[in-house]
C-alpha positions in Angstrom: -63.0 -29.0 -13.4 -60.7 -25.9 -13.9 -62.9 -24.5 -16.7 -65.9 -25.0 -14.3 -64.4 -23.0 -11.7 -63.4 -20.2 -13.9 -67.0 -20.1 -15.5 -68.5 -20.0 -12.1 -66.2 -17.2 -10.9 -67.1 -15.0 -13.9 -70.8 -15.6 -13.3 -70.4 -14.6 -9.6 -68.5 -11.4 -10.7 -71.4 -10.8 -13.4 -74.2 -11.3 -10.8 -72.8 -8.9 -8.1 -74.6 -5.9 -9.5 -77.6 -5.5 -6.9 -80.7 -3.4 -7.8 -81.0 -0.1 -6.1 -84.0 2.4 -6.0 -84.3 5.2 -8.7 -85.3 8.4 -7.3 -87.6 11.0 -8.8 -85.7 14.3 -9.2 -88.1 16.2 -6.7 -87.2 19.4 -4.8 -85.8 17.5 -1.9 -83.2 15.4 -4.2 -82.2 18.8 -6.2 -81.7 20.3 -2.6 -79.5 17.7 -1.2 -77.8 16.5 -4.3 -76.9 13.0 -5.7 -74.0 12.3 -3.2 -76.3 12.9 -0.1 -79.0 10.7 -1.8 -76.7 7.7 -2.3 -75.7 8.0 1.4 -79.5 7.9 2.3 -80.2 5.1 -0.1 -77.3 3.1 1.7 -78.6 3.9 5.0 -82.1 2.7 4.1 -80.6 -0.4 2.8 -78.7 -1.2 5.9 -81.6 -0.6 8.0 -83.7 -3.1 5.9 -81.1 -5.6 6.0 -80.9 -5.3 9.9 -84.6 -5.1 10.3 -85.7 -7.9 7.6 -82.5 -10.1 8.3 -82.7 -11.8 4.8 -80.3 -14.2 4.3 -80.1 -15.3 0.6 -76.7 -16.7 0.8 -77.7 -19.5 3.2 -80.7 -20.4 1.0 -78.3 -20.7 -2.0 -76.2 -22.8 0.1 -78.9 -25.2 1.2 -80.4 -25.3 -2.5 -76.8 -26.3 -3.7 -76.4 -29.1 -1.1 -79.8 -30.4 -2.1 -79.1 -30.3 -5.8 -75.5 -31.9 -5.2 -77.2 -34.9 -3.4 -79.8 -35.2 -6.2 -77.1 -34.8 -8.9 -75.0 -37.4 -7.2 -77.8 -40.0 -7.1 -78.7 -39.4 -10.7 -75.1 -39.6 -11.6 -74.7 -42.9 -9.8 -77.9 -44.3 -11.5 -76.4 -43.2 -15.0 -73.0 -44.7 -14.1 -74.5 -48.0 -13.0 -76.2 -48.3 -16.3 -72.7 -47.4 -18.0 -70.7 -49.3 -15.8 -68.0 -50.4 -18.3 -64.4 -49.2 -17.8 -64.8 -46.5 -20.5 -67.3 -44.7 -18.5 -65.9 -44.9 -15.1 -68.7 -46.6 -13.3 -71.3 -45.3 -10.6 -68.8 -43.4 -8.5 -67.5 -41.2 -11.4 -71.2 -40.7 -12.5 -72.0 -39.7 -9.0 -69.2 -37.1 -8.7 -70.2 -35.6 -12.0 -73.7 -35.5 -11.2 -72.9 -33.8 -7.8 -70.5 -31.2 -9.5 -73.2 -30.2 -12.0 -76.1 -30.0 -9.6 -74.1 -27.8 -7.2 -72.7 -25.5 -10.1 -76.1 -25.0 -11.7 -77.7 -24.2 -8.2 -75.2 -21.8 -7.3 -75.0 -20.0 -10.5 -78.7 -19.6 -10.8 -79.0 -18.7 -7.1 -76.5 -15.9 -7.6 -78.6 -14.2 -10.3 -82.1 -14.7 -8.2 -80.4 -13.2 -5.0 -79.5 -9.9 -6.6 -83.4 -9.4 -7.0 -84.5 -7.8 -3.6 -87.8 -9.2 -1.9 -90.8 -7.0 -2.5 -90.7 -6.7 1.5 -87.2 -5.4 1.4 -87.9 -2.9 -1.4 -91.1 -1.5 0.3 -89.0 -1.1 3.6 -86.4 1.0 1.6 -89.0 2.8 -0.5 -90.9 4.0 2.9 -87.5 4.9 4.6 -86.6 7.0 1.6 -90.0 8.7 1.6 -89.8 9.5 5.1 -86.5 11.3 4.2 -88.2 13.2 1.5 -87.5 11.3 -1.6 -89.8 9.6 -4.0 -88.7 6.3 -5.4 -89.9 5.7 -9.0 -88.7 2.1 -9.3 -85.6 -0.2 -9.0 -82.8 -0.9 -11.4 
């Protein structure tokens, strides 16, 4: 179990980089500079967060709970088939299935959640455009 937690923690750290808009070096960007541009990007992202109220963390938690339940049921069924003392029975199978379901859902959710929705990207791009910037994509 300690190994699973360690691997999950490493995946969380690896999944923390969020895509941001890349700006075209137009006259406005050259005039205000990179530091101001980063502040403006952060402002537009905050505004998008406040307006759209996207909550990917809640979706990950809900999906993890669902996967844990499905994994527990699957593990219990497998455990019932292999009910000998050497396998640990249905209870142990249910626990293993639940843990596997939760870990796989949370780790996949981490990587999916770092991808901003198209609506979020459009909001930020429009906000930046109104400030004089030109977004050429997201990285």
